[in-house]
ZAPA-370832 format. One record per residue: residue number from 1; z, x, y of N, C-alpha, C, O, CB in turn. Coordinates in nm, 4 decimals, m for minus. Last residue first. Glycine has a CB too. Layout:
<pts>
(NUM (Z X Y) (Z X Y) (Z X Y) (Z X Y) (Z X Y))
...
</pts>
This chain:
<pts>
(71 (0.5605 m1.5629 m3.2803) (0.6467 m1.6702 m3.2695) (0.7527 m1.6363 m3.1818) (0.8415 m1.7182 m3.1578) (0.6952 m1.7120 m3.3941))
(70 (0.2162 m1.4793 m3.3427) (0.3512 m1.4531 m3.2770) (0.4285 m1.5764 m3.2585) (0.3747 m1.6821 m3.2257) (0.3361 m1.3865 m3.1409))
(69 (0.0022 m1.6031 m3.4794) (0.0363 m1.4531 m3.4957) (0.1585 m1.4019 m3.4503) (0.2096 m1.3009 m3.4987) (m0.0551 m1.3751 m3.4328))
(68 (m0.0520 m1.8588 m3.4276) (0.0409 m1.8260 m3.5254) (0.0700 m1.6984 m3.5518) (0.1538 m1.6700 m3.6373) (0.0103 m1.8741 m3.6303))
(67 (m0.2132 m1.9118 m3.2151) (m0.2780 m1.8791 m3.3341) (m0.1822 m1.8598 m3.4613) (m0.2254 m1.8475 m3.5760) (m0.3558 m1.7565 m3.3074))
(66 (m0.0326 m1.9572 m3.0140) (m0.1201 m2.0683 m3.0677) (m0.1763 m2.0428 m3.1924) (m0.1911 m2.1327 m3.2752) (m0.2282 m2.0991 m2.9813))
(65 (0.0496 m1.6823 m2.9935) (0.1457 m1.7891 m3.0234) (0.0766 m1.8987 m3.0925) (0.1090 m1.9361 m3.2053) (0.2137 m1.8412 m2.8985))
(64 (m0.1702 m1.5623 m2.8952) (m0.1283 m1.5265 m3.0184) (m0.0186 m1.6186 m3.0772) (m0.0014 m1.6270 m3.1988) (m0.0855 m1.3920 m3.0112))
(63 (m0.2128 m1.7190 m2.6539) (m0.3101 m1.7311 m2.7578) (m0.2609 m1.6779 m2.8905) (m0.2985 m1.7334 m2.9937) (m0.4336 m1.6617 m2.7184))
(62 (0.0212 m1.6076 m2.5191) (0.0090 m1.7578 m2.5465) (m0.1010 m1.7847 m2.6635) (m0.0772 m1.8635 m2.7551) (m0.0366 m1.8377 m2.4044))
(61 (m0.0364 m1.3397 m2.5103) (0.0750 m1.3856 m2.5828) (0.0655 m1.5338 m2.6120) (0.0998 m1.5780 m2.7216) (0.1982 m1.3546 m2.5096))
(60 (m0.2628 m1.3572 m2.3178) (m0.2777 m1.3014 m2.4682) (m0.1625 m1.3481 m2.5577) (m0.1870 m1.3920 m2.6700) (m0.2784 m1.1358 m2.4717))
(59 (m0.1530 m1.4696 m2.0969) (m0.2558 m1.5507 m2.1666) (m0.2695 m1.4930 m2.3075) (m0.2857 m1.5670 m2.4045) (m0.3968 m1.5492 m2.0889))
(58 (0.0256 m1.2692 m2.0256) (0.0780 m1.4029 m2.0610) (m0.0284 m1.4851 m2.1502) (0.0007 m1.5506 m2.2503) (0.1127 m1.4835 m1.9249))
(57 (m0.1508 m1.0644 m1.9730) (m0.0493 m1.0448 m2.0961) (m0.0089 m1.1852 m2.1279) (m0.0076 m1.2222 m2.2453) (0.0908 m0.9477 m2.0611))
(56 (m0.2819 m1.1536 m1.7473) (m0.3585 m1.1338 m1.8727) (m0.2716 m1.1235 m1.9946) (m0.3087 m1.1659 m2.1041) (m0.4424 m1.0102 m1.8634))
(55 (m0.0550 m1.1903 m1.5751) (m0.1332 m1.3138 m1.6182) (m0.2173 m1.2739 m1.7391) (m0.2257 m1.3548 m1.8315) (m0.2293 m1.3716 m1.4987))
(54 (0.0052 m0.9068 m1.5472) (0.1089 m1.0077 m1.6038) (0.0276 m1.1339 m1.6524) (0.0464 m1.1757 m1.7667) (0.2247 m1.0530 m1.4855))
(53 (m0.2307 m0.8169 m1.4261) (m0.1926 m0.7673 m1.5627) (m0.1040 m0.8572 m1.6212) (m0.1233 m0.8919 m1.7378) (m0.1303 m0.6330 m1.5630))
(52 (m0.2045 m0.9391 m1.1682) (m0.3369 m0.9612 m1.2576) (m0.2891 m0.9178 m1.4077) (m0.3158 m0.9931 m1.5013) (m0.4799 m0.8565 m1.1998))
(51 (0.0257 m0.8224 m1.0786) (0.0291 m0.9681 m1.0979) (m0.0906 m0.9949 m1.1803) (m0.0762 m1.0796 m1.2685) (0.0287 m1.0513 m0.9622))
(50 (m0.0470 m0.5617 m1.0577) (0.0631 m0.5859 m1.1514) (0.0523 m0.7445 m1.1838) (0.0679 m0.7875 m1.2981) (0.2134 m0.5406 m1.0837))
(49 (m0.2630 m0.5606 m0.8890) (m0.2872 m0.5230 m1.0200) (m0.1754 m0.5685 m1.1185) (m0.1978 m0.6053 m1.2338) (m0.3051 m0.3779 m1.0231))
(48 (m0.2232 m0.8594 m0.6941) (m0.2039 m0.7318 m0.7083) (m0.2468 m0.6916 m0.8526) (m0.2660 m0.7819 m0.9341) (m0.0657 m0.7008 m0.6748))
(47 (m0.5222 m1.0829 m0.6155) (m0.3929 m1.0478 m0.6969) (m0.3594 m0.9115 m0.6668) (m0.4463 m0.8392 m0.6180) (m0.4083 m1.0630 m0.8552))
(46 (m0.7745 m1.1908 m0.5673) (m0.6697 m1.1805 m0.4493) (m0.5405 m1.1747 m0.5069) (m0.4499 m1.2461 m0.4640) (m0.6725 m1.3019 m0.3468))
(45 (m0.9624 m1.1695 m0.7465) (m0.8813 m1.2830 m0.7551) (m0.7674 m1.2824 m0.6651) (m0.6732 m1.3603 m0.6795) (m0.8372 m1.2996 m0.8844))
(44 (m1.0766 m0.9207 m0.6678) (m1.1590 m1.0435 m0.6710) (m1.0764 m1.1576 m0.6822) (m1.1189 m1.2571 m0.6235) (m1.2565 m1.0447 m0.7806))
(43 (m0.8440 m0.7583 m0.7163) (m0.8993 m0.7909 m0.5804) (m0.9813 m0.9104 m0.5791) (m0.9598 m0.9984 m0.4957) (m0.9808 m0.6801 m0.5268))
(42 (m0.8695 m0.7366 m0.9939) (m0.7360 m0.7983 m0.9248) (m0.7880 m0.8457 m0.7986) (m0.7793 m0.9652 m0.7705) (m0.6057 m0.6885 m0.8982))
(41 (m1.1179 m0.6150 m1.0201) (m1.1093 m0.7432 m1.0778) (m0.9815 m0.8155 m1.0125) (m0.9855 m0.9346 m0.9817) (m1.1005 m0.7307 m1.2377))
(40 (m1.0609 m0.3649 m0.8884) (m1.1722 m0.4441 m0.8441) (m1.1478 m0.6006 m0.9004) (m1.1598 m0.6961 m0.8237) (m1.3150 m0.3742 m0.9013))
(39 (m0.8699 m0.2571 m1.0721) (m0.8308 m0.2929 m0.9261) (m0.9425 m0.3942 m0.8595) (m0.9101 m0.4892 m0.7882) (m0.8203 m0.1482 m0.8328))
(38 (m1.0258 m0.2310 m1.3045) (m0.9042 m0.3243 m1.2955) (m0.8583 m0.3607 m1.1559) (m0.8160 m0.4723 m1.1257) (m0.7858 m0.2611 m1.3649))
(37 (m1.2031 m0.0393 m1.2213) (m1.2487 m0.1659 m1.2580) (m1.1306 m0.2636 m1.2504) (m1.1434 m0.3708 m1.1913) (m1.3120 m0.1617 m1.3959))
(36 (m1.0102 0.1778 m1.1796) (m1.0927 0.1182 m1.0769) (m1.1524 m0.0050 m1.0952) (m1.1599 m0.0824 m0.9998) (m1.1873 0.1955 m1.0473))
(35 (m0.9373 0.2096 m1.4510) (m0.8324 0.1680 m1.3428) (m0.9061 0.1123 m1.2220) (m0.8667 0.0089 m1.1681) (m0.7388 0.2947 m1.2948))
(34 (m1.1563 0.2774 m1.5800) (m1.1034 0.1562 m1.6154) (m1.0006 0.1083 m1.5101) (m0.9812 m0.0107 m1.4854) (m1.0448 0.1669 m1.7502))
(33 (m1.1855 0.5389 m1.4637) (m1.2793 0.4357 m1.4461) (m1.2339 0.2972 m1.4778) (m1.2709 0.2042 m1.4061) (m1.3905 0.4647 m1.5220))
(32 (m0.9482 0.6567 m1.5596) (m0.9631 0.6455 m1.4207) (m1.0678 0.5376 m1.3815) (m1.0493 0.4594 m1.2882) (m0.9996 0.7788 m1.3655))
(31 (m0.7610 0.5119 m1.8299) (m0.8759 0.5977 m1.7883) (m0.9047 0.5699 m1.6461) (m0.8850 0.4542 m1.6090) (m1.0035 0.5732 m1.8745))
(30 (m0.4109 0.4922 m1.8192) (m0.5468 0.4303 m1.8536) (m0.6521 0.5290 m1.7901) (m0.6207 0.6145 m1.7073) (m0.5639 0.2705 m1.7914))
(29 (m0.0747 0.4727 m1.9076) (m0.1840 0.5539 m1.8736) (m0.3160 0.4948 m1.9241) (m0.3344 0.4560 m2.0395) (m0.1625 0.6904 m1.9270))
(28 (0.1958 0.2596 m1.8053) (0.0989 0.3108 m1.9078) (m0.0059 0.3900 m1.8429) (m0.0248 0.3733 m1.7224) (0.0338 0.1979 m1.9876))
(27 (0.5058 0.0664 m1.7919) (0.4214 0.1840 m1.7432) (0.3224 0.2330 m1.8527) (0.3564 0.2461 m1.9703) (0.5159 0.3062 m1.7000))
(26 (0.6959 m0.1915 m1.6821) (0.5947 m0.1408 m1.7914) (0.5059 m0.0311 m1.7280) (0.4439 m0.0472 m1.6228) (0.4966 m0.2653 m1.8494))
(25 (0.9947 m0.3380 m1.6155) (0.8937 m0.2580 m1.5779) (0.8260 m0.1998 m1.6831) (0.8915 m0.1560 m1.7778) (0.9346 m0.1673 m1.4969))
(24 (1.0864 m0.6933 m1.6198) (1.0789 m0.5597 m1.6767) (0.9773 m0.4834 m1.6183) (0.8778 m0.5389 m1.5716) (1.0588 m0.5614 m1.8164))
(23 (1.2272 m0.8780 m1.3496) (1.1212 m0.8363 m1.4520) (1.1351 m0.7021 m1.4986) (1.1853 m0.6107 m1.4332) (0.9847 m0.8481 m1.3988))
(22 (1.3880 m0.9221 m1.1349) (1.4500 m0.9356 m1.2609) (1.3533 m0.9116 m1.3729) (1.3944 m0.9239 m1.4882) (1.5111 m1.0678 m1.2730))
(21 (1.3893 m0.7288 m0.8333) (1.3103 m0.8231 m0.9309) (1.4021 m0.8008 m1.0530) (1.4716 m0.7016 m1.0750) (1.1359 m0.7802 m0.9607))
(20 (1.3928 m0.6181 m0.4997) (1.4555 m0.6581 m0.6182) (1.3699 m0.7576 m0.7087) (1.2976 m0.8470 m0.6647) (1.5850 m0.7191 m0.5802))
(19 (1.2092 m0.3802 m0.3464) (1.2073 m0.5257 m0.3735) (1.2734 m0.5368 m0.5130) (1.2304 m0.4847 m0.6159) (1.0539 m0.5902 m0.3698))
(18 (1.1542 m0.1381 m0.1945) (1.2958 m0.1732 m0.2434) (1.2971 m0.3257 m0.2733) (1.3871 m0.3931 m0.2234) (1.4129 m0.1351 m0.1295))
(17 (0.9426 m0.0058 m0.1213) (0.9622 m0.1470 m0.0534) (1.1087 m0.1912 m0.0961) (1.1704 m0.2753 m0.0307) (0.8415 m0.2662 m0.1072))
(16 (0.9177 0.2192 m0.2554) (0.9596 0.2448 m0.1256) (1.0069 0.0949 m0.0430) (1.0777 0.0832 0.0570) (0.8323 0.3248 m0.0529))
(15 (0.8188 0.1455 m0.4951) (0.9445 0.1859 m0.4984) (1.0189 0.1798 m0.3496) (1.1358 0.1481 m0.3274) (0.9406 0.3227 m0.5588))
(14 (0.5469 0.0903 m0.4277) (0.6284 m0.0294 m0.4382) (0.7689 0.0175 m0.4545) (0.8528 m0.0688 m0.4285) (0.5846 m0.1218 m0.5558))
(13 (0.4752 0.3250 m0.1538) (0.4692 0.2880 m0.2923) (0.5597 0.1615 m0.3083) (0.6375 0.1286 m0.2188) (0.5155 0.4090 m0.3864))
(12 (0.2577 0.3609 0.1154) (0.3935 0.3188 0.0754) (0.3792 0.2850 m0.0741) (0.2809 0.2230 m0.1146) (0.4496 0.1915 0.1637))
(11 (0.0955 0.5794 0.3345) (0.0938 0.5051 0.1982) (0.2440 0.4787 0.1657) (0.3342 0.5599 0.1859) (0.0185 0.5968 0.0730))
(10 (0.0067 0.5218 0.6755) (0.0762 0.6048 0.5871) (0.0783 0.5201 0.4377) (0.0619 0.3981 0.4390) (0.2305 0.6385 0.6531))
(9 (m0.1842 0.5926 0.9608) (m0.1829 0.5080 0.8412) (m0.0992 0.5872 0.7314) (m0.1305 0.7020 0.7001) (m0.3367 0.4746 0.7907))
(8 (m0.0564 0.5898 1.2895) (m0.1110 0.6597 1.1710) (m0.0899 0.5782 1.0576) (0.0062 0.5016 1.0495) (m0.0509 0.7941 1.1477))
(7 (0.0592 0.4668 1.4951) (m0.0845 0.4670 1.4871) (m0.1364 0.5469 1.3924) (m0.2547 0.5798 1.4001) (m0.1418 0.5007 1.6006))
(6 (0.3410 0.4674 1.4184) (0.2871 0.5495 1.5256) (0.1298 0.5787 1.5278) (0.0814 0.6884 1.5556) (0.3588 0.6779 1.5193))
(5 (0.2134 0.3533 1.1176) (0.3548 0.4027 1.1710) (0.2913 0.4977 1.2876) (0.2090 0.5859 1.2630) (0.4654 0.4953 1.0417))
(4 (0.0757 0.1116 0.8961) (0.0705 0.1988 1.0264) (0.2015 0.2280 1.0750) (0.2919 0.1444 1.0762) (m0.0058 0.1316 1.1415))
(3 (0.0346 0.1111 0.5483) (0.0797 0.0587 0.6794) (0.0751 0.1647 0.7960) (0.0714 0.2865 0.7783) (0.2244 0.0057 0.6645))
(2 (m0.0745 0.0489 0.2258) (m0.0776 0.1335 0.3392) (m0.0345 0.0587 0.4594) (m0.0695 m0.0589 0.4693) (m0.2113 0.1913 0.3584))
(1 (0.0025 0.0879 m0.1315) (0.0054 m0.0064 m0.0069) (m0.0018 0.0933 0.1117) (0.0529 0.2034 0.1052) (0.1484 m0.1067 0.0021))
</pts>
């Protein structure tokens, strides 16, 4: 995330925002090209990458539950 301070653009990570959450944190490594495509897809839906991935995971879990693969 970028913001302006004294007319200079600075980067801010989510950790710097100190936003409390009760959600679990998940970290992973992915290919750079895949990451760029992921960012574009999230942006197309006006979502953060984190929110986009949470939605995908929820859909995948719901499908696995519906198929009886996960209870």
